[in-house]
C-alpha positions in Angstrom: 110.7 59.0 -9.2 114.4 58.6 -8.5 113.9 54.9 -7.7 112.0 54.3 -10.9 114.8 55.9 -12.9 117.5 53.9 -11.1 115.8 50.6 -11.8 115.4 51.1 -15.5 118.7 49.4 -16.2 119.8 45.9 -15.2 122.6 47.3 -13.1 120.2 49.8 -11.4 117.7 47.0 -10.7 120.4 44.8 -9.2 121.4 47.6 -6.8 117.9 48.4 -5.7 116.9 44.7 -5.3 120.1 43.9 -3.4 119.5 46.7 -0.9 115.8 45.9 -0.4 116.4 42.1 0.0 119.3 42.7 2.3 117.3 45.0 4.5 114.4 42.6 4.6 116.7 39.7 5.4 118.2 41.6 8.3 114.7 42.4 9.7 113.7 38.8 9.5 117.0 37.6 11.1 116.3 39.9 14.0 113.0 38.1 14.7 114.7 34.8 15.5 116.7 35.9 18.5 115.0 35.4 21.9 117.2 35.5 25.0 117.6 32.2 26.8 116.6 30.0 23.8 119.0 27.9 21.8 118.3 29.8 18.5 119.7 33.0 20.1 123.2 31.5 20.2 123.2 29.8 16.8 124.8 31.6 13.8 122.9 32.1 10.6 124.9 29.4 8.9 124.1 26.9 11.7 120.5 27.8 11.7 120.2 27.6 7.9 121.8 24.1 8.0 119.5 22.9 10.7 116.5 24.2 8.8 117.6 22.5 5.6 118.1 19.2 7.4 114.7 19.5 9.0 113.1 20.0 5.6 114.9 17.1 4.0 114.4 14.7 6.9 117.8 13.1 6.5 121.0 14.0 4.6 124.7 13.1 4.5 127.2 15.9 5.5 128.2 16.2 1.8 124.6 16.6 0.7 124.0 19.2 3.4 127.2 21.1 2.4 126.2 21.1 -1.3 122.7 22.2 -0.5 124.0 25.1 1.6 126.7 26.0 -0.9 129.5 25.8 1.6 132.8 23.9 1.6 132.7 20.5 3.4 135.2 21.5 6.1 133.0 24.5 7.0 129.9 22.3 7.1 131.9 19.8 9.4 132.3 22.6 11.9 128.7 23.6 11.7 127.5 20.0 12.2 129.9 19.7 15.2 128.2 22.6 16.9 124.7 21.3 16.1 125.6 17.9 17.5 127.1 19.4 20.6 123.8 21.2 21.3 121.8 18.0 20.7 120.1 19.5 17.6 121.2 16.8 15.1 121.9 13.1 15.4 124.5 11.2 13.5 123.9 7.6 12.5 125.5 5.0 10.2 124.7 5.1 6.5 122.6 2.0 5.6 124.6 1.1 2.5 127.9 3.0 2.7 130.0 2.6 5.8 132.2 5.6 4.8 129.1 7.8 5.2 126.9 8.9 8.0 123.3 10.1 8.0 122.3 13.3 9.8 118.8 13.8 11.2 117.2 16.5 13.3 116.4 15.7 16.9 113.1 16.8 18.5 114.9 19.7 20.1 116.3 20.7 16.7 112.9 20.5 15.1 111.5 22.7 17.8 114.2 25.4 17.2 113.5 25.5 13.5 109.7 25.7 14.0 109.9 28.4 16.7 112.1 30.6 14.4 109.9 29.9 11.4 106.7 30.9 13.3 108.3 34.1 14.6 109.5 35.1 11.1 106.2 34.2 9.4 104.2 36.2 12.1 106.4 39.3 11.7 106.1 39.1 7.9 102.4 38.5 8.0 102.0 41.7 10.1 104.0 43.7 7.5 102.0 42.3 4.6 98.8 43.3 6.3 99.9 46.9 6.1 100.1 46.7 2.3 97.3 47.3 -0.2 95.6 44.4 -2.0 97.4 45.5 -5.2 100.8 45.5 -3.5 100.2 42.0 -2.0 99.2 40.8 -5.5 102.4 42.2 -6.9 104.4 40.4 -4.3 102.5 37.2 -4.8 103.4 37.3 -8.5 107.0 38.1 -7.7 107.6 35.0 -5.4 108.4 32.6 -8.2 110.7 35.1 -9.8 112.6 35.6 -6.6 112.8 31.8 -6.2 114.2 31.6 -9.7 116.8 34.2 -8.8 117.8 32.3 -5.6 118.4 29.2 -7.7 120.3 31.0 -10.5 123.7 29.9 -11.5 124.8 33.5 -12.1 126.2 33.9 -8.6 128.4 30.8 -9.1 129.6 32.0 -12.5 130.4 35.5 -11.1 132.4 33.8 -8.4 134.8 32.3 -10.9 133.0 29.2 -12.0 133.1 28.2 -15.7 131.1 30.4 -18.0 131.4 33.6 -15.9 133.6 36.6 -15.7 136.0 34.8 -13.4 136.2 31.5 -15.5 136.2 30.3 -19.0 133.7 31.9 -21.4 132.4 35.4 -21.6 129.9 37.0 -23.9 126.6 37.8 -22.3 127.6 36.0 -19.0 130.6 38.2 -18.7 128.7 41.3 -19.5 126.0 40.5 -17.0 128.6 39.7 -14.3 130.2 43.1 -15.0 126.7 44.7 -14.4 126.5 42.9 -11.1 130.0 44.2 -10.2 128.8 47.8 -10.9 125.4 47.3 -9.2 127.0 46.0 -6.0 129.8 48.5 -6.1 132.3 45.7 -5.7 135.5 45.7 -7.7 135.8 42.6 -9.9 139.0 41.5 -8.2 137.2 41.4 -4.9 133.9 39.9 -5.9 135.2 36.3 -5.6 136.2 36.9 -1.9 132.9 38.6 -1.2 131.0 35.7 -2.7 133.0 33.2 -0.6 132.3 35.1 2.6 128.6 35.4 1.7 128.4 31.6 1.2 130.3 30.7 4.4 128.6 33.1 6.7 125.1 33.1 5.2 125.1 36.9 4.8 123.6 38.7 1.8 125.7 41.4 0.2 
């Protein structure tokens, strides 16, 4: 009853969703670590970059940085670690000598697939504990969660144009203010929090 009351407003829903998604993400992250295997020593940012590269077959460092929403210097450090561990391969760009192409090695692909299988298996077991109605609700929510993950709101709240920290305002500024309250983060500190979240791959 208290949860239902809390989620009636946008700010309340933001808080409840943030807490639930963060907890679920932590539980899923815990499934990837197996002592003695490469994935156990990779950071979340490194593993996310490797997974993105595996899914796209080949990318430039700039494309990978843009996809993962991190600054190029940070992605350069991530790539260096993945190369050192023989998880990605760097090769010349076919048309631009200033660029290189990154691809996943067989070992890198194996890391991604092992982690994916463990996470999927854990989540499948949890889903089996739910009722048919609950699973149907989650199935319907998947495209909504995907839409949220692709939303530009987080970029506007971090100070990009059109948000509370950049030019513009109106509904965007109001919505950003609700996010501030929902996350219990002071507006002056949200930009730093967003930056840390992007760099380290950690949800709020």
